[in-house]
A tleap script that builds the chain and sets N, CA, C and O, in Angstrom:
source leaprc.protein.ff14SB
mol = sequence {
  NMET ARG LEU THR ILE LEU THR ALA LEU GLY
  CYS SER LEU LEU THR LEU ALA PRO ALA ARG
  ALA GLU LYS ILE ASP LEU SER THR MET THR
  CYS LYS GLN PHE LEU SER ILE ASP LYS GLU
  GLU MET GLY ILE ILE LEU THR TRP LEU ASP
  ALA TYR TYR LYS GLY ASP ASP ASP PRO PRO
  VAL ILE ASP THR ASP LYS PHE THR ARG ASN
  ALA GLY LYS LEU GLY GLY TYR CYS ALA GLN
  ASN PRO THR ILE GLY LEU ILE THR ALA THR
  ASP LYS LEU PHE SER CLYS
}
set mol.1.N position { 0.500 -1.108 0.001 }
set mol.1.CA position { -0.324 -0.088 -0.418 }
set mol.1.C position { 0.750 1.074 -0.238 }
set mol.1.O position { 0.433 2.007 -0.975 }
set mol.2.N position { 2.307 1.438 0.730 }
set mol.2.CA position { 2.752 2.114 1.218 }
set mol.2.C position { 3.627 2.853 0.134 }
set mol.2.O position { 3.912 4.051 0.119 }
set mol.3.N position { 4.148 1.452 -1.166 }
set mol.3.CA position { 4.821 1.254 -2.280 }
set mol.3.C position { 3.472 2.335 -3.509 }
set mol.3.O position { 3.980 3.192 -4.233 }
set mol.4.N position { 1.662 2.100 -3.576 }
set mol.4.CA position { 1.685 2.011 -4.279 }
set mol.4.C position { 1.375 3.907 -4.007 }
set mol.4.O position { 1.380 4.695 -4.952 }
set mol.5.N position { 1.083 4.408 -2.289 }
set mol.5.CA position { 0.766 5.620 -2.882 }
set mol.5.C position { 2.915 6.595 -2.794 }
set mol.5.O position { 3.142 7.757 -3.134 }
set mol.6.N position { 3.358 6.176 -2.571 }
set mol.6.CA position { 4.736 6.314 -3.412 }
set mol.6.C position { 4.627 6.286 -4.974 }
set mol.6.O position { 5.435 7.085 -5.448 }
set mol.7.N position { 4.278 5.974 -5.433 }
set mol.7.CA position { 4.163 5.396 -6.706 }
set mol.7.C position { 3.329 6.569 -7.107 }
set mol.7.O position { 3.949 7.363 -7.816 }
set mol.8.N position { 1.920 6.940 -6.808 }
set mol.8.CA position { 1.009 7.800 -7.066 }
set mol.8.C position { 1.558 9.221 -6.864 }
set mol.8.O position { 1.004 10.229 -7.303 }
set mol.9.N position { 2.377 9.210 -6.358 }
set mol.9.CA position { 2.690 10.885 -5.204 }
set mol.9.C position { 3.645 11.707 -6.275 }
set mol.9.O position { 3.676 12.873 -6.671 }
set mol.10.N position { 4.628 10.167 -6.619 }
set mol.10.CA position { 5.941 10.755 -7.625 }
set mol.10.C position { 5.158 11.024 -8.990 }
set mol.10.O position { 5.409 12.066 -9.597 }
set mol.11.N position { 3.956 9.870 -9.639 }
set mol.11.CA position { 4.029 10.502 -11.031 }
set mol.11.C position { 3.168 11.483 -11.038 }
set mol.11.O position { 3.226 12.031 -12.139 }
set mol.12.N position { 2.021 12.216 -10.022 }
set mol.12.CA position { 1.925 12.933 -9.913 }
set mol.12.C position { 2.808 14.571 -9.852 }
set mol.12.O position { 2.587 15.573 -10.533 }
set mol.13.N position { 3.650 14.389 -8.970 }
set mol.13.CA position { 4.663 15.401 -9.270 }
set mol.13.C position { 5.104 15.336 -10.497 }
set mol.13.O position { 4.636 16.228 -11.204 }
set mol.14.N position { 5.924 14.527 -11.092 }
set mol.14.CA position { 5.791 14.002 -12.938 }
set mol.14.C position { 4.713 15.236 -13.917 }
set mol.14.O position { 4.894 15.873 -14.954 }
set mol.15.N position { 3.662 15.126 -13.004 }
set mol.15.CA position { 3.023 15.723 -14.320 }
set mol.15.C position { 2.745 17.184 -14.111 }
set mol.15.O position { 2.011 17.832 -14.858 }
set mol.16.N position { 3.658 17.907 -12.561 }
set mol.16.CA position { 3.225 19.414 -12.389 }
set mol.16.C position { 3.844 19.996 -13.342 }
set mol.16.O position { 3.437 20.768 -14.211 }
set mol.17.N position { 5.673 19.235 -12.943 }
set mol.17.CA position { 6.814 19.865 -13.485 }
set mol.17.C position { 6.188 20.332 -15.081 }
set mol.17.O position { 5.280 19.858 -15.764 }
set mol.18.N position { 6.941 21.244 -15.252 }
set mol.18.CA position { 6.547 21.652 -16.543 }
set mol.18.C position { 7.330 21.346 -18.167 }
set mol.18.O position { 8.539 21.560 -18.076 }
set mol.19.N position { 6.953 20.954 -19.421 }
set mol.19.CA position { 7.495 19.599 -20.012 }
set mol.19.C position { 8.782 20.914 -20.921 }
set mol.19.O position { 8.453 21.915 -21.559 }
set mol.20.N position { 10.286 20.372 -20.632 }
set mol.20.CA position { 11.577 21.017 -21.061 }
set mol.20.C position { 12.659 20.212 -22.043 }
set mol.20.O position { 13.718 19.745 -21.624 }
set mol.21.N position { 12.265 20.144 -23.239 }
set mol.21.CA position { 12.569 19.455 -23.825 }
set mol.21.C position { 14.068 20.813 -24.315 }
set mol.21.O position { 14.234 21.041 -25.514 }
set mol.22.N position { 14.602 21.242 -23.695 }
set mol.22.CA position { 16.177 22.214 -24.206 }
set mol.22.C position { 17.445 22.039 -23.973 }
set mol.22.O position { 18.028 21.594 -22.984 }
set mol.23.N position { 17.867 22.478 -25.103 }
set mol.23.CA position { 19.407 21.567 -25.018 }
set mol.23.C position { 20.524 23.652 -24.465 }
set mol.23.O position { 20.373 24.813 -24.847 }
set mol.24.N position { 21.086 23.239 -23.876 }
set mol.24.CA position { 21.737 24.647 -22.830 }
set mol.24.C position { 23.516 24.900 -23.113 }
set mol.24.O position { 24.373 24.680 -22.257 }
set mol.25.N position { 23.869 25.558 -24.939 }
set mol.25.CA position { 25.202 25.613 -25.355 }
set mol.25.C position { 25.298 26.551 -24.254 }
set mol.25.O position { 24.704 27.628 -24.304 }
set mol.26.N position { 26.214 26.110 -22.976 }
set mol.26.CA position { 27.526 27.350 -22.405 }
set mol.26.C position { 27.693 26.846 -23.143 }
set mol.26.O position { 27.162 25.739 -23.234 }
set mol.27.N position { 28.806 27.481 -24.468 }
set mol.27.CA position { 29.905 28.130 -25.332 }
set mol.27.C position { 29.698 29.437 -26.398 }
set mol.27.O position { 30.484 30.073 -27.101 }
set mol.28.N position { 27.909 29.525 -26.100 }
set mol.28.CA position { 27.891 30.601 -26.663 }
set mol.28.C position { 27.061 31.338 -25.841 }
set mol.28.O position { 26.409 32.283 -26.282 }
set mol.29.N position { 27.021 30.927 -24.466 }
set mol.29.CA position { 26.165 32.100 -23.223 }
set mol.29.C position { 26.678 32.949 -23.097 }
set mol.29.O position { 27.829 32.591 -22.846 }
set mol.30.N position { 26.616 34.188 -23.093 }
set mol.30.CA position { 27.395 35.428 -21.917 }
set mol.30.C position { 27.227 35.527 -20.648 }
set mol.30.O position { 26.732 34.561 -20.069 }
set mol.31.N position { 27.434 36.202 -20.219 }
set mol.31.CA position { 27.946 36.335 -18.636 }
set mol.31.C position { 25.945 36.706 -18.389 }
set mol.31.O position { 25.072 36.449 -17.561 }
set mol.32.N position { 26.082 37.433 -19.700 }
set mol.32.CA position { 24.240 39.022 -19.046 }
set mol.32.C position { 23.566 37.482 -19.494 }
set mol.32.O position { 22.583 37.230 -18.797 }
set mol.33.N position { 23.883 36.422 -20.490 }
set mol.33.CA position { 22.319 35.587 -20.511 }
set mol.33.C position { 22.014 35.384 -19.112 }
set mol.33.O position { 21.099 35.842 -18.428 }
set mol.34.N position { 23.061 34.528 -18.800 }
set mol.34.CA position { 23.542 33.735 -17.304 }
set mol.34.C position { 22.729 33.988 -15.789 }
set mol.34.O position { 22.173 33.299 -14.934 }
set mol.35.N position { 22.993 35.216 -16.006 }
set mol.35.CA position { 22.693 36.581 -14.733 }
set mol.35.C position { 20.982 36.667 -15.225 }
set mol.35.O position { 20.292 37.600 -14.814 }
set mol.36.N position { 20.527 35.827 -15.940 }
set mol.36.CA position { 18.936 36.867 -16.540 }
set mol.36.C position { 18.346 35.374 -17.077 }
set mol.36.O position { 17.737 35.401 -18.147 }
set mol.37.N position { 18.493 34.107 -16.405 }
set mol.37.CA position { 18.181 33.209 -16.673 }
set mol.37.C position { 17.191 32.706 -15.465 }
set mol.37.O position { 17.595 33.159 -14.394 }
set mol.38.N position { 16.086 31.952 -15.332 }
set mol.38.CA position { 15.340 31.463 -14.471 }
set mol.38.C position { 17.104 30.795 -13.158 }
set mol.38.O position { 18.297 30.585 -13.381 }
set mol.39.N position { 16.042 30.709 -11.703 }
set mol.39.CA position { 16.674 30.548 -10.449 }
set mol.39.C position { 17.044 28.559 -11.038 }
set mol.39.O position { 18.067 27.881 -10.947 }
set mol.40.N position { 15.863 28.291 -11.519 }
set mol.40.CA position { 16.218 26.513 -11.869 }
set mol.40.C position { 17.338 25.914 -12.522 }
set mol.40.O position { 18.250 25.169 -12.162 }
set mol.41.N position { 16.819 26.745 -14.139 }
set mol.41.CA position { 17.928 26.306 -14.322 }
set mol.41.C position { 19.443 26.959 -14.256 }
set mol.41.O position { 20.445 26.293 -14.517 }
set mol.42.N position { 19.480 28.540 -13.822 }
set mol.42.CA position { 20.851 28.511 -12.615 }
set mol.42.C position { 21.953 27.561 -11.737 }
set mol.42.O position { 23.163 27.557 -11.511 }
set mol.43.N position { 20.370 26.505 -11.275 }
set mol.43.CA position { 21.355 25.866 -10.762 }
set mol.43.C position { 21.747 24.482 -11.193 }
set mol.43.O position { 22.653 23.871 -10.627 }
set mol.44.N position { 21.016 23.957 -12.267 }
set mol.44.CA position { 21.749 23.031 -12.758 }
set mol.44.C position { 22.956 23.629 -13.908 }
set mol.44.O position { 23.649 22.698 -14.321 }
set mol.45.N position { 23.219 24.570 -14.315 }
set mol.45.CA position { 24.049 25.391 -14.771 }
set mol.45.C position { 25.846 25.561 -13.995 }
set mol.45.O position { 26.962 25.825 -14.442 }
set mol.46.N position { 25.178 25.183 -12.443 }
set mol.46.CA position { 25.984 25.912 -12.005 }
set mol.46.C position { 26.781 24.159 -11.063 }
set mol.46.O position { 27.877 23.653 -10.821 }
set mol.47.N position { 25.623 23.946 -10.906 }
set mol.47.CA position { 25.799 21.837 -10.731 }
set mol.47.C position { 27.138 21.266 -11.543 }
set mol.47.O position { 28.190 20.960 -10.981 }
set mol.48.N position { 26.996 21.219 -12.357 }
set mol.48.CA position { 26.912 20.600 -13.945 }
set mol.48.C position { 28.791 21.708 -14.064 }
set mol.48.O position { 29.761 20.980 -14.270 }
set mol.49.N position { 29.081 23.161 -13.941 }
set mol.49.CA position { 30.262 23.744 -13.932 }
set mol.49.C position { 31.037 23.427 -12.429 }
set mol.49.O position { 32.239 23.642 -12.273 }
set mol.50.N position { 30.293 22.972 -11.528 }
set mol.50.CA position { 31.128 22.261 -10.009 }
set mol.50.C position { 32.296 21.079 -10.652 }
set mol.50.O position { 33.449 20.796 -10.328 }
set mol.51.N position { 31.260 20.517 -11.830 }
set mol.51.CA position { 31.648 18.944 -11.378 }
set mol.51.C position { 32.537 18.963 -12.621 }
set mol.51.O position { 33.345 18.034 -12.629 }
set mol.52.N position { 32.595 19.780 -13.670 }
set mol.52.CA position { 33.440 19.456 -14.691 }
set mol.52.C position { 34.496 20.191 -14.213 }
set mol.52.O position { 35.484 19.617 -14.672 }
set mol.53.N position { 34.949 21.346 -13.405 }
set mol.53.CA position { 36.045 21.449 -12.861 }
set mol.53.C position { 36.692 21.803 -11.900 }
set mol.53.O position { 37.231 22.795 -11.409 }
set mol.54.N position { 36.339 19.703 -11.577 }
set mol.54.CA position { 36.817 19.471 -10.515 }
set mol.54.C position { 37.759 18.373 -11.354 }
set mol.54.O position { 37.755 17.845 -12.466 }
set mol.55.N position { 38.396 18.358 -10.396 }
set mol.55.CA position { 40.170 17.045 -10.839 }
set mol.55.C position { 39.156 15.675 -11.080 }
set mol.55.O position { 37.982 15.317 -10.982 }
set mol.56.N position { 40.419 15.226 -11.443 }
set mol.56.CA position { 40.085 13.794 -12.454 }
set mol.56.C position { 40.060 12.462 -11.072 }
set mol.56.O position { 39.654 11.301 -11.109 }
set mol.57.N position { 40.582 13.139 -10.130 }
set mol.57.CA position { 41.368 12.431 -8.456 }
set mol.57.C position { 39.521 13.056 -7.879 }
set mol.57.O position { 38.699 12.140 -7.893 }
set mol.58.N position { 39.148 13.990 -7.577 }
set mol.58.CA position { 38.527 14.636 -6.863 }
set mol.58.C position { 37.731 13.854 -6.805 }
set mol.58.O position { 37.413 13.334 -7.875 }
set mol.59.N position { 36.811 13.255 -5.142 }
set mol.59.CA position { 35.965 12.860 -4.558 }
set mol.59.C position { 34.719 13.094 -5.231 }
set mol.59.O position { 34.406 14.205 -5.658 }
set mol.60.N position { 33.876 11.886 -5.353 }
set mol.60.CA position { 32.680 12.137 -5.670 }
set mol.60.C position { 31.820 13.576 -4.758 }
set mol.60.O position { 30.632 13.278 -4.632 }
set mol.61.N position { 32.017 14.463 -4.365 }
set mol.61.CA position { 31.039 15.171 -2.997 }
set mol.61.C position { 30.956 16.247 -4.231 }
set mol.61.O position { 31.376 16.296 -5.386 }
set mol.62.N position { 30.032 17.246 -3.187 }
set mol.62.CA position { 29.784 18.327 -3.361 }
set mol.62.C position { 30.423 19.350 -1.890 }
set mol.62.O position { 30.261 19.061 -0.704 }
set mol.63.N position { 30.869 20.092 -2.231 }
set mol.63.CA position { 31.163 20.936 -0.782 }
set mol.63.C position { 30.502 21.958 -1.353 }
set mol.63.O position { 30.815 22.683 -2.298 }
set mol.64.N position { 29.211 21.917 -0.419 }
set mol.64.CA position { 28.441 23.285 -0.637 }
set mol.64.C position { 28.900 24.645 -0.010 }
set mol.64.O position { 28.293 25.663 -0.345 }
set mol.65.N position { 29.934 24.722 0.880 }
set mol.65.CA position { 30.089 26.200 0.863 }
set mol.65.C position { 30.946 26.047 -0.532 }
set mol.65.O position { 30.407 26.221 -1.625 }
set mol.66.N position { 32.074 25.769 -0.415 }
set mol.66.CA position { 32.588 26.736 -2.306 }
set mol.66.C position { 31.773 26.205 -3.207 }
set mol.66.O position { 32.429 25.373 -3.832 }
set mol.67.N position { 30.720 26.252 -3.584 }
set mol.67.CA position { 29.516 25.583 -4.262 }
set mol.67.C position { 29.531 27.179 -3.812 }
set mol.67.O position { 30.375 27.979 -4.214 }
set mol.68.N position { 28.854 27.379 -3.246 }
set mol.68.CA position { 28.104 28.619 -2.575 }
set mol.68.C position { 29.516 30.510 -2.752 }
set mol.68.O position { 29.474 31.736 -2.857 }
set mol.69.N position { 30.246 29.626 -2.685 }
set mol.69.CA position { 31.326 30.991 -2.740 }
set mol.69.C position { 32.024 31.100 -4.240 }
set mol.69.O position { 32.594 32.110 -4.654 }
set mol.70.N position { 31.809 29.406 -5.242 }
set mol.70.CA position { 31.930 30.063 -6.372 }
set mol.70.C position { 31.087 30.256 -7.197 }
set mol.70.O position { 31.396 30.475 -8.368 }
set mol.71.N position { 29.716 30.218 -6.742 }
set mol.71.CA position { 28.467 30.419 -7.501 }
set mol.71.C position { 28.522 32.220 -7.329 }
set mol.71.O position { 28.686 33.088 -8.187 }
set mol.72.N position { 28.312 32.317 -5.869 }
set mol.72.CA position { 29.109 34.191 -6.448 }
set mol.72.C position { 30.655 34.685 -6.245 }
set mol.72.O position { 30.790 35.466 -5.303 }
set mol.73.N position { 31.510 34.452 -6.764 }
set mol.73.CA position { 32.650 34.134 -7.270 }
set mol.73.C position { 31.947 35.110 -8.564 }
set mol.73.O position { 31.774 36.314 -8.754 }
set mol.74.N position { 31.649 33.760 -9.350 }
set mol.74.CA position { 30.500 33.971 -11.385 }
set mol.74.C position { 30.015 35.143 -10.737 }
set mol.74.O position { 30.561 36.242 -10.835 }
set mol.75.N position { 28.954 34.899 -10.054 }
set mol.75.CA position { 28.085 35.909 -9.838 }
set mol.75.C position { 28.366 37.637 -9.952 }
set mol.75.O position { 27.645 38.413 -10.579 }
set mol.76.N position { 29.235 37.897 -9.406 }
set mol.76.CA position { 29.490 39.061 -8.796 }
set mol.76.C position { 30.955 39.468 -10.391 }
set mol.76.O position { 31.121 40.632 -10.757 }
set mol.77.N position { 31.451 38.744 -10.790 }
set mol.77.CA position { 32.214 38.482 -11.962 }
set mol.77.C position { 31.236 38.495 -13.407 }
set mol.77.O position { 31.673 39.109 -14.380 }
set mol.78.N position { 30.265 37.983 -13.471 }
set mol.78.CA position { 29.423 38.105 -14.882 }
set mol.78.C position { 28.511 39.497 -14.901 }
set mol.78.O position { 27.897 39.785 -15.928 }
set mol.79.N position { 28.443 40.420 -13.625 }
set mol.79.CA position { 27.752 41.233 -13.425 }
set mol.79.C position { 28.511 42.653 -13.344 }
set mol.79.O position { 28.101 43.800 -13.172 }
set mol.80.N position { 29.854 42.068 -13.549 }
set mol.80.CA position { 30.671 42.960 -14.030 }
set mol.80.C position { 32.287 43.321 -15.530 }
set mol.80.O position { 33.361 43.843 -15.831 }
set mol.81.N position { 31.196 42.531 -15.857 }
set mol.81.CA position { 31.531 41.551 -17.194 }
set mol.81.C position { 30.611 40.942 -18.011 }
set mol.81.O position { 30.993 39.908 -18.560 }
set mol.82.N position { 29.021 41.487 -18.320 }
set mol.82.CA position { 27.877 41.040 -19.102 }
set mol.82.C position { 28.252 40.452 -20.382 }
set mol.82.O position { 27.761 39.334 -20.540 }
set mol.83.N position { 28.982 40.876 -21.349 }
set mol.83.CA position { 29.783 40.241 -22.546 }
set mol.83.C position { 30.925 39.148 -22.762 }
set mol.83.O position { 31.360 38.709 -23.827 }
set mol.84.N position { 31.318 38.803 -21.338 }
set mol.84.CA position { 32.614 37.466 -21.409 }
set mol.84.C position { 31.118 36.797 -21.899 }
set mol.84.O position { 29.946 37.168 -21.840 }
set mol.85.N position { 31.724 35.788 -22.332 }
set mol.85.CA position { 31.584 34.299 -22.436 }
set mol.85.C position { 31.838 33.626 -21.041 }
set mol.85.O position { 32.853 33.788 -20.363 }
set mol.86.N position { 30.343 32.546 -20.594 }
set mol.86.CA position { 30.129 31.988 -19.155 }
set mol.86.C position { 31.275 31.417 -19.761 }
set mol.86.O position { 32.208 32.169 -19.479 }
set mol.87.N position { 31.652 30.546 -20.396 }
set mol.87.CA position { 32.315 30.113 -20.448 }
set mol.87.C position { 34.118 30.605 -20.122 }
set mol.87.O position { 34.739 30.030 -19.229 }
set mol.88.N position { 34.645 31.488 -20.803 }
set mol.88.CA position { 35.852 31.773 -20.735 }
set mol.88.C position { 35.389 32.687 -18.937 }
set mol.88.O position { 36.301 32.678 -18.110 }
set mol.89.N position { 34.449 33.166 -18.646 }
set mol.89.CA position { 34.483 33.501 -17.705 }
set mol.89.C position { 34.528 32.084 -16.276 }
set mol.89.O position { 35.054 32.307 -15.186 }
set mol.90.N position { 34.007 31.008 -16.561 }
set mol.90.CA position { 34.578 30.670 -15.898 }
set mol.90.C position { 35.671 29.691 -15.587 }
set mol.90.O position { 35.929 29.171 -14.501 }
set mol.91.N position { 36.584 29.457 -17.375 }
set mol.91.CA position { 37.778 28.811 -17.340 }
set mol.91.C position { 39.032 30.056 -16.401 }
set mol.91.O position { 40.018 29.719 -15.745 }
set mol.92.N position { 38.683 31.034 -16.580 }
set mol.92.CA position { 38.697 32.093 -15.862 }
set mol.92.C position { 39.388 31.912 -14.176 }
set mol.92.O position { 40.540 32.063 -13.769 }
set mol.93.N position { 37.822 31.440 -13.311 }
set mol.93.CA position { 37.666 31.960 -12.821 }
set mol.93.C position { 38.360 30.336 -11.932 }
set mol.93.O position { 39.380 30.287 -11.244 }
set mol.94.N position { 37.858 29.727 -12.104 }
set mol.94.CA position { 37.799 28.587 -11.477 }
set mol.94.C position { 39.162 27.019 -12.310 }
set mol.94.O position { 39.428 25.919 -11.827 }
set mol.95.N position { 39.575 27.553 -13.384 }
set mol.95.CA position { 40.601 26.379 -14.061 }
set mol.95.C position { 41.285 25.372 -13.762 }
set mol.95.O position { 42.275 25.596 -14.457 }
set mol.96.N position { 41.542 24.206 -13.121 }
set mol.96.CA position { 41.984 23.291 -13.294 }
set mol.96.C position { 43.486 23.026 -13.531 }
set mol.96.O position { 43.887 21.879 -13.728 }
savepdb mol mol.pdb
quit
């Protein structure tokens, strides 16, 4: 019974989420565009960037303090440099 209720709840939550089948090309995104997207999409991008700039031998751990600091650095840098590409900005700030 519990499994049936959880399954039904999960399915109902999926139907509430908006259908999105979009590709996000970070190589063409500018800092201005990044700062103008919604928080959900920004969170997805920030999480991807966090993983991208980890070393190959780093453990699969999200350091939330570092994540928050890096998000703040990127937001500040992008606010001052809106025409720079997002990947150019992140390479400058977080390169391996």
